[in-house]
LOKE-230766 format. One record per residue (C-alpha): residue number from 1; residue in three letters; x, y, z. Coordinates in steps of 0.25 Angstrom, whole numbers, padded with zeros to 4 digits. Layout:
// residues N
+------+------+-------+-------+-------+
: resi : resn :    px :    py :    pz :
+------+------+-------+-------+-------+
:  NUM :  ALA :     X :     Y :     Z :
...
+------+------+-------+-------+-------+
//
This chain:
// residues 339
+------+------+-------+-------+-------+
: resi : resn :    px :    py :    pz :
+------+------+-------+-------+-------+
:    1 :  MET : -0025 : -0137 : -0240 :
:    2 :  SER : -0037 : -0135 : -0231 :
:    3 :  LEU : -0039 : -0141 : -0218 :
:    4 :  LYS : -0048 : -0153 : -0217 :
:    5 :  THR : -0051 : -0153 : -0202 :
:    6 :  PRO : -0055 : -0140 : -0196 :
:    7 :  SER : -0053 : -0138 : -0181 :
:    8 :  ALA : -0068 : -0136 : -0179 :
:    9 :  SER : -0081 : -0137 : -0187 :
:   10 :  PRO : -0090 : -0124 : -0188 :
:   11 :  ASP : -0104 : -0124 : -0183 :
:   12 :  VAL : -0103 : -0138 : -0179 :
:   13 :  ALA : -0105 : -0142 : -0165 :
:   14 :  ALA : -0096 : -0153 : -0159 :
:   15 :  GLY : -0107 : -0162 : -0159 :
:   16 :  PRO : -0122 : -0165 : -0156 :
:   17 :  PRO : -0125 : -0164 : -0141 :
:   18 :  GLN : -0123 : -0178 : -0134 :
:   19 :  ARG : -0135 : -0185 : -0128 :
:   20 :  THR : -0133 : -0189 : -0114 :
:   21 :  GLY : -0147 : -0196 : -0112 :
:   22 :  ALA : -0151 : -0186 : -0102 :
:   23 :  SER : -0160 : -0174 : -0106 :
:   24 :  ARG : -0155 : -0160 : -0105 :
:   25 :  PRO : -0162 : -0147 : -0103 :
:   26 :  GLY : -0165 : -0140 : -0116 :
:   27 :  ALA : -0154 : -0129 : -0113 :
:   28 :  GLY : -0144 : -0140 : -0111 :
:   29 :  LYS : -0147 : -0147 : -0124 :
:   30 :  LEU : -0146 : -0133 : -0131 :
:   31 :  LEU : -0132 : -0131 : -0125 :
:   32 :  HIS : -0128 : -0144 : -0132 :
:   33 :  ILE : -0131 : -0139 : -0146 :
:   34 :  PRO : -0122 : -0131 : -0154 :
:   35 :  HIS : -0122 : -0116 : -0149 :
:   36 :  GLY : -0132 : -0120 : -0139 :
:   37 :  GLY : -0127 : -0110 : -0128 :
:   38 :  LEU : -0129 : -0099 : -0138 :
:   39 :  ILE : -0143 : -0103 : -0142 :
:   40 :  LEU : -0147 : -0105 : -0127 :
:   41 :  VAL : -0143 : -0091 : -0124 :
:   42 :  LEU : -0149 : -0085 : -0137 :
:   43 :  ILE : -0163 : -0092 : -0134 :
:   44 :  LEU : -0163 : -0087 : -0119 :
:   45 :  VAL : -0160 : -0072 : -0124 :
:   46 :  CYS : -0171 : -0073 : -0135 :
:   47 :  VAL : -0181 : -0079 : -0125 :
:   48 :  PHE : -0178 : -0069 : -0114 :
:   49 :  THR : -0179 : -0057 : -0124 :
:   50 :  ALA : -0191 : -0062 : -0131 :
:   51 :  VAL : -0198 : -0063 : -0117 :
:   52 :  GLN : -0193 : -0049 : -0113 :
:   53 :  ALA : -0195 : -0041 : -0126 :
:   54 :  ASP : -0206 : -0045 : -0136 :
:   55 :  ALA : -0199 : -0037 : -0147 :
:   56 :  PHE : -0188 : -0047 : -0147 :
:   57 :  THR : -0195 : -0057 : -0156 :
:   58 :  SER : -0201 : -0047 : -0165 :
:   59 :  SER : -0197 : -0049 : -0180 :
:   60 :  GLN : -0192 : -0035 : -0180 :
:   61 :  ASN : -0182 : -0037 : -0169 :
:   62 :  LEU : -0178 : -0051 : -0174 :
:   63 :  LEU : -0174 : -0045 : -0187 :
:   64 :  ASN : -0167 : -0034 : -0180 :
:   65 :  VAL : -0159 : -0044 : -0172 :
:   66 :  LEU : -0156 : -0052 : -0185 :
:   67 :  ARG : -0150 : -0039 : -0192 :
:   68 :  GLN : -0142 : -0035 : -0180 :
:   69 :  VAL : -0135 : -0049 : -0179 :
:   70 :  SER : -0133 : -0051 : -0194 :
:   71 :  VAL : -0122 : -0041 : -0194 :
:   72 :  ASN : -0115 : -0047 : -0182 :
:   73 :  ALA : -0117 : -0061 : -0188 :
:   74 :  VAL : -0109 : -0057 : -0200 :
:   75 :  ILE : -0097 : -0052 : -0192 :
:   76 :  ALA : -0098 : -0064 : -0183 :
:   77 :  ALA : -0098 : -0074 : -0195 :
:   78 :  GLY : -0085 : -0069 : -0200 :
:   79 :  LEU : -0079 : -0068 : -0186 :
:   80 :  THR : -0083 : -0083 : -0184 :
:   81 :  LEU : -0075 : -0088 : -0195 :
:   82 :  LEU : -0063 : -0079 : -0192 :
:   83 :  MET : -0063 : -0083 : -0177 :
:   84 :  THR : -0064 : -0098 : -0181 :
:   85 :  ALA : -0051 : -0096 : -0189 :
:   86 :  GLY : -0045 : -0090 : -0176 :
:   87 :  GLY : -0046 : -0075 : -0181 :
:   88 :  MET : -0053 : -0064 : -0175 :
:   89 :  ASP : -0058 : -0050 : -0180 :
:   90 :  PHE : -0063 : -0040 : -0170 :
:   91 :  SER : -0064 : -0030 : -0181 :
:   92 :  MET : -0076 : -0035 : -0189 :
:   93 :  GLY : -0086 : -0026 : -0182 :
:   94 :  SER : -0077 : -0014 : -0184 :
:   95 :  ASN : -0075 : -0018 : -0199 :
:   96 :  ALA : -0090 : -0019 : -0200 :
:   97 :  ALA : -0091 : -0004 : -0194 :
:   98 :  VAL : -0081 :  0001 : -0204 :
:   99 :  THR : -0089 : -0006 : -0216 :
:  100 :  LEU : -0102 :  0000 : -0210 :
:  101 :  CYS : -0096 :  0014 : -0210 :
:  102 :  VAL : -0089 :  0014 : -0223 :
:  103 :  GLY : -0101 :  0008 : -0230 :
:  104 :  ALA : -0110 :  0019 : -0224 :
:  105 :  GLN : -0101 :  0030 : -0229 :
:  106 :  LEU : -0100 :  0024 : -0243 :
:  107 :  VAL : -0115 :  0022 : -0244 :
:  108 :  ASP : -0117 :  0036 : -0239 :
:  109 :  GLY : -0107 :  0041 : -0249 :
:  110 :  GLY : -0116 :  0036 : -0260 :
:  111 :  TRP : -0108 :  0023 : -0263 :
:  112 :  SER : -0117 :  0011 : -0269 :
:  113 :  THR : -0120 :  0000 : -0259 :
:  114 :  PRO : -0114 : -0011 : -0267 :
:  115 :  VAL : -0101 : -0003 : -0267 :
:  116 :  VAL : -0101 :  0000 : -0253 :
:  117 :  VAL : -0103 : -0015 : -0249 :
:  118 :  VAL : -0091 : -0019 : -0257 :
:  119 :  ILE : -0082 : -0008 : -0252 :
:  120 :  CYS : -0087 : -0011 : -0237 :
:  121 :  LEU : -0085 : -0026 : -0238 :
:  122 :  ALA : -0071 : -0024 : -0245 :
:  123 :  LEU : -0067 : -0015 : -0234 :
:  124 :  ALA : -0071 : -0024 : -0223 :
:  125 :  THR : -0064 : -0036 : -0230 :
:  126 :  LEU : -0051 : -0027 : -0231 :
:  127 :  ILE : -0052 : -0024 : -0216 :
:  128 :  GLY : -0054 : -0039 : -0213 :
:  129 :  LEU : -0042 : -0042 : -0222 :
:  130 :  VAL : -0033 : -0032 : -0215 :
:  131 :  ASN : -0037 : -0039 : -0201 :
:  132 :  GLY : -0033 : -0052 : -0207 :
:  133 :  LEU : -0020 : -0047 : -0213 :
:  134 :  VAL : -0016 : -0041 : -0199 :
:  135 :  VAL : -0020 : -0054 : -0191 :
:  136 :  THR : -0014 : -0063 : -0201 :
:  137 :  TYR :  0000 : -0057 : -0204 :
:  138 :  THR :  0003 : -0049 : -0192 :
:  139 :  ARG : -0001 : -0059 : -0182 :
:  140 :  VAL : -0009 : -0049 : -0173 :
:  141 :  ALA : -0019 : -0056 : -0165 :
:  142 :  PRO : -0033 : -0055 : -0173 :
:  143 :  PHE : -0039 : -0050 : -0160 :
:  144 :  VAL : -0030 : -0038 : -0159 :
:  145 :  ALA : -0029 : -0035 : -0174 :
:  146 :  THR : -0044 : -0035 : -0176 :
:  147 :  LEU : -0047 : -0028 : -0163 :
:  148 :  ALA : -0038 : -0017 : -0168 :
:  149 :  SER : -0045 : -0017 : -0182 :
:  150 :  ALA : -0058 : -0016 : -0175 :
:  151 :  MET : -0054 : -0003 : -0167 :
:  152 :  LEU : -0048 :  0003 : -0180 :
:  153 :  LEU : -0060 : -0001 : -0189 :
:  154 :  ASP : -0070 :  0005 : -0178 :
:  155 :  GLY : -0062 :  0018 : -0179 :
:  156 :  VAL : -0062 :  0018 : -0194 :
:  157 :  ALA : -0077 :  0016 : -0194 :
:  158 :  LEU : -0079 :  0029 : -0186 :
:  159 :  LEU : -0070 :  0036 : -0195 :
:  160 :  VAL : -0078 :  0032 : -0207 :
:  161 :  LEU : -0090 :  0037 : -0201 :
:  162 :  ASN : -0083 :  0049 : -0195 :
:  163 :  GLY : -0092 :  0048 : -0183 :
:  164 :  MET : -0105 :  0049 : -0191 :
:  165 :  SER : -0116 :  0040 : -0194 :
:  166 :  VAL : -0118 :  0037 : -0209 :
:  167 :  THR : -0132 :  0032 : -0214 :
:  168 :  ILE : -0134 :  0025 : -0228 :
:  169 :  GLY : -0149 :  0026 : -0228 :
:  170 :  ASP : -0155 :  0013 : -0234 :
:  171 :  LYS : -0144 :  0010 : -0244 :
:  172 :  MET : -0141 : -0003 : -0237 :
:  173 :  SER : -0154 : -0005 : -0229 :
:  174 :  ALA : -0159 : -0017 : -0237 :
:  175 :  LEU : -0148 : -0026 : -0231 :
:  176 :  GLY : -0149 : -0021 : -0217 :
:  177 :  ASN : -0164 : -0021 : -0216 :
:  178 :  ASP : -0171 : -0029 : -0226 :
:  179 :  GLU : -0175 : -0044 : -0225 :
:  180 :  ILE : -0177 : -0056 : -0233 :
:  181 :  ILE : -0188 : -0066 : -0229 :
:  182 :  GLY : -0188 : -0059 : -0216 :
:  183 :  VAL : -0173 : -0060 : -0213 :
:  184 :  PRO : -0164 : -0048 : -0213 :
:  185 :  TYR : -0154 : -0047 : -0225 :
:  186 :  LEU : -0143 : -0044 : -0214 :
:  187 :  THR : -0147 : -0058 : -0208 :
:  188 :  VAL : -0146 : -0065 : -0222 :
:  189 :  VAL : -0132 : -0059 : -0224 :
:  190 :  ALA : -0128 : -0064 : -0210 :
:  191 :  VAL : -0133 : -0078 : -0212 :
:  192 :  LEU : -0126 : -0079 : -0226 :
:  193 :  VAL : -0113 : -0074 : -0219 :
:  194 :  LEU : -0114 : -0084 : -0208 :
:  195 :  ALA : -0117 : -0095 : -0217 :
:  196 :  LEU : -0106 : -0092 : -0226 :
:  197 :  ILE : -0096 : -0092 : -0214 :
:  198 :  GLY : -0102 : -0105 : -0208 :
:  199 :  VAL : -0101 : -0112 : -0221 :
:  200 :  THR : -0087 : -0107 : -0223 :
:  201 :  MET : -0083 : -0112 : -0209 :
:  202 :  ARG : -0089 : -0126 : -0211 :
:  203 :  TYR : -0087 : -0130 : -0225 :
:  204 :  THR : -0075 : -0122 : -0231 :
:  205 :  THR : -0060 : -0124 : -0231 :
:  206 :  PHE : -0060 : -0109 : -0227 :
:  207 :  GLY : -0068 : -0112 : -0215 :
:  208 :  ARG : -0060 : -0125 : -0211 :
:  209 :  ASP : -0047 : -0117 : -0212 :
:  210 :  ALA : -0053 : -0106 : -0202 :
:  211 :  PHE : -0056 : -0117 : -0192 :
:  212 :  ALA : -0042 : -0123 : -0194 :
:  213 :  MET : -0036 : -0109 : -0192 :
:  214 :  GLY : -0043 : -0106 : -0180 :
:  215 :  GLY : -0040 : -0120 : -0174 :
:  216 :  ASN : -0025 : -0119 : -0176 :
:  217 :  GLU : -0019 : -0109 : -0187 :
:  218 :  HIS : -0005 : -0116 : -0187 :
:  219 :  VAL : -0011 : -0129 : -0190 :
:  220 :  ALA : -0020 : -0123 : -0201 :
:  221 :  ARG : -0008 : -0117 : -0208 :
:  222 :  LEU : -0001 : -0131 : -0207 :
:  223 :  SER : -0014 : -0136 : -0214 :
:  224 :  GLY : -0012 : -0128 : -0226 :
:  225 :  ILE : -0022 : -0117 : -0223 :
:  226 :  ASN : -0018 : -0103 : -0227 :
:  227 :  VAL : -0021 : -0096 : -0214 :
:  228 :  ASN : -0017 : -0082 : -0218 :
:  229 :  ALA : -0026 : -0082 : -0230 :
:  230 :  ARG : -0037 : -0088 : -0222 :
:  231 :  LYS : -0035 : -0077 : -0211 :
:  232 :  LEU : -0036 : -0066 : -0221 :
:  233 :  ALA : -0049 : -0072 : -0227 :
:  234 :  LEU : -0055 : -0073 : -0214 :
:  235 :  TYR : -0052 : -0059 : -0210 :
:  236 :  ALA : -0057 : -0054 : -0223 :
:  237 :  LEU : -0070 : -0062 : -0222 :
:  238 :  ALA : -0072 : -0056 : -0208 :
:  239 :  GLY : -0070 : -0042 : -0214 :
:  240 :  VAL : -0080 : -0044 : -0225 :
:  241 :  LEU : -0090 : -0049 : -0215 :
:  242 :  ALA : -0088 : -0037 : -0207 :
:  243 :  GLY : -0090 : -0028 : -0218 :
:  244 :  LEU : -0103 : -0035 : -0222 :
:  245 :  ALA : -0108 : -0034 : -0207 :
:  246 :  GLY : -0104 : -0019 : -0208 :
:  247 :  LEU : -0113 : -0017 : -0221 :
:  248 :  MET : -0124 : -0025 : -0215 :
:  249 :  LEU : -0124 : -0016 : -0203 :
:  250 :  LEU : -0124 : -0004 : -0212 :
:  251 :  SER : -0136 : -0009 : -0219 :
:  252 :  ARG : -0143 : -0012 : -0206 :
:  253 :  LEU : -0140 :  0001 : -0199 :
:  254 :  GLY : -0141 :  0010 : -0212 :
:  255 :  ALA : -0130 :  0018 : -0206 :
:  256 :  ALA : -0115 :  0018 : -0200 :
:  257 :  ALA : -0113 :  0025 : -0187 :
:  258 :  PRO : -0101 :  0025 : -0178 :
:  259 :  ASN : -0098 :  0013 : -0169 :
:  260 :  THR : -0107 :  0004 : -0177 :
:  261 :  ALA : -0102 : -0010 : -0177 :
:  262 :  GLY : -0088 : -0010 : -0174 :
:  263 :  LEU : -0081 : -0018 : -0162 :
:  264 :  GLN : -0093 : -0020 : -0154 :
:  265 :  THR : -0100 : -0028 : -0166 :
:  266 :  GLN : -0087 : -0036 : -0168 :
:  267 :  LEU : -0087 : -0040 : -0153 :
:  268 :  THR : -0102 : -0044 : -0154 :
:  269 :  ALA : -0098 : -0053 : -0166 :
:  270 :  VAL : -0086 : -0059 : -0159 :
:  271 :  ALA : -0095 : -0062 : -0147 :
:  272 :  ALA : -0105 : -0069 : -0156 :
:  273 :  VAL : -0095 : -0078 : -0163 :
:  274 :  VAL : -0088 : -0082 : -0150 :
:  275 :  ILE : -0101 : -0086 : -0142 :
:  276 :  GLY : -0105 : -0093 : -0155 :
:  277 :  GLY : -0094 : -0103 : -0153 :
:  278 :  THR : -0083 : -0098 : -0162 :
:  279 :  SER : -0069 : -0099 : -0155 :
:  280 :  LEU : -0061 : -0087 : -0152 :
:  281 :  ALA : -0048 : -0096 : -0154 :
:  282 :  GLY : -0053 : -0100 : -0168 :
:  283 :  GLY : -0055 : -0114 : -0173 :
:  284 :  HIS : -0070 : -0115 : -0170 :
:  285 :  GLY : -0082 : -0106 : -0176 :
:  286 :  THR : -0096 : -0108 : -0178 :
:  287 :  VAL : -0105 : -0099 : -0186 :
:  288 :  ILE : -0118 : -0104 : -0180 :
:  289 :  GLY : -0113 : -0100 : -0166 :
:  290 :  THR : -0109 : -0086 : -0171 :
:  291 :  VAL : -0124 : -0085 : -0176 :
:  292 :  PHE : -0129 : -0088 : -0162 :
:  293 :  GLY : -0119 : -0079 : -0156 :
:  294 :  VAL : -0123 : -0067 : -0165 :
:  295 :  VAL : -0138 : -0070 : -0163 :
:  296 :  LEU : -0136 : -0070 : -0148 :
:  297 :  LEU : -0129 : -0057 : -0148 :
:  298 :  GLY : -0140 : -0051 : -0156 :
:  299 :  VAL : -0151 : -0056 : -0148 :
:  300 :  VAL : -0145 : -0052 : -0135 :
:  301 :  GLY : -0142 : -0037 : -0140 :
:  302 :  ASN : -0157 : -0037 : -0146 :
:  303 :  ALA : -0162 : -0042 : -0133 :
:  304 :  LEU : -0155 : -0032 : -0125 :
:  305 :  ASN : -0160 : -0021 : -0133 :
:  306 :  LEU : -0175 : -0026 : -0133 :
:  307 :  LEU : -0174 : -0027 : -0118 :
:  308 :  GLN : -0169 : -0013 : -0117 :
:  309 :  VAL : -0156 : -0017 : -0109 :
:  310 :  ASN : -0148 : -0005 : -0105 :
:  311 :  SER : -0137 : -0004 : -0115 :
:  312 :  ASN : -0127 : -0004 : -0104 :
:  313 :  TYR : -0131 : -0018 : -0101 :
:  314 :  GLN : -0132 : -0024 : -0115 :
:  315 :  LEU : -0117 : -0027 : -0116 :
:  316 :  VAL : -0117 : -0034 : -0102 :
:  317 :  VAL : -0129 : -0042 : -0106 :
:  318 :  THR : -0124 : -0046 : -0120 :
:  319 :  GLY : -0111 : -0050 : -0114 :
:  320 :  GLY : -0117 : -0058 : -0104 :
:  321 :  VAL : -0126 : -0066 : -0114 :
:  322 :  LEU : -0114 : -0068 : -0123 :
:  323 :  LEU : -0106 : -0073 : -0111 :
:  324 :  VAL : -0116 : -0083 : -0107 :
:  325 :  ALA : -0118 : -0088 : -0121 :
:  326 :  ALA : -0103 : -0090 : -0122 :
:  327 :  ILE : -0102 : -0097 : -0109 :
:  328 :  ILE : -0113 : -0107 : -0113 :
:  329 :  ASN : -0107 : -0109 : -0127 :
:  330 :  GLU : -0093 : -0112 : -0121 :
:  331 :  PHE : -0100 : -0123 : -0111 :
:  332 :  GLN : -0107 : -0128 : -0123 :
:  333 :  ARG : -0094 : -0129 : -0131 :
:  334 :  LYS : -0087 : -0136 : -0120 :
:  335 :  SER : -0098 : -0146 : -0118 :
:  336 :  SER : -0100 : -0149 : -0132 :
:  337 :  PRO : -0097 : -0164 : -0137 :
:  338 :  GLY : -0083 : -0165 : -0143 :
:  339 :  HIS : -0077 : -0153 : -0136 :
+------+------+-------+-------+-------+
//
């Protein structure tokens, strides 16, 4: 039996901005469209950086930004669906790190690329499934269980590399560096993943069940949803997407090095998802908001590098921009019609 009335609708705003008859400033109107706060901050950052650094608008730099955000976008896509269902996985970045390191060692050892891809995705899926089993059947809070997994997996990644960098040459460089009609392959993969998650959330029973579980898990059970099976599927999906992100990163870098990806990458993805409008408490999620969040983070990071901001200040500036975007988003949510 599937639930017919999910607690929220994905990627759909509460409604069109109401007309008051009085004209509003452009920024005011922008704040009354879906994700207007994020869009406003993103525009301001882009304009400021373009004025200060000519290289920002160069095609080479824009392609570089697209490649960088594509990896985070795949992790954030899986996290959006999982958080909508009331779950959390802080280990996806660390899962990607393990996949990256294992893949590099296998390629360096002479294994064929297709076999390496299958092994890495299977390993990442297994890691996600183990997280799901722990969260589902031990009742340990997802935050605690997956944060512990993240620390464990970061250690495993270091052990796999034994503290050394491993290069793979150009064996996977096509995915990480080639383009189709001017768009990087990595971005094409990220768009396909985001589209798949968006369609799943909006049009499928699986997606409706995720919203119902995030809204009230007990009611979801009473409605006939197999909550345990759904949780396992969600964590397994998060795992396979983390593995895909690890392979994408390996193809882009052409090497695996200690402390690549890991918990820091995961925190960036969590930040993108949250400021994009997905609720930490579950029951509400939006893939479009996640896209804006990922792009904003990527643009801010790129801008700080181009402006040669001292690395000691980069986290401070990034955190400040995220805080402003989150505050604007929250005010917009509270003032939206139907809230």
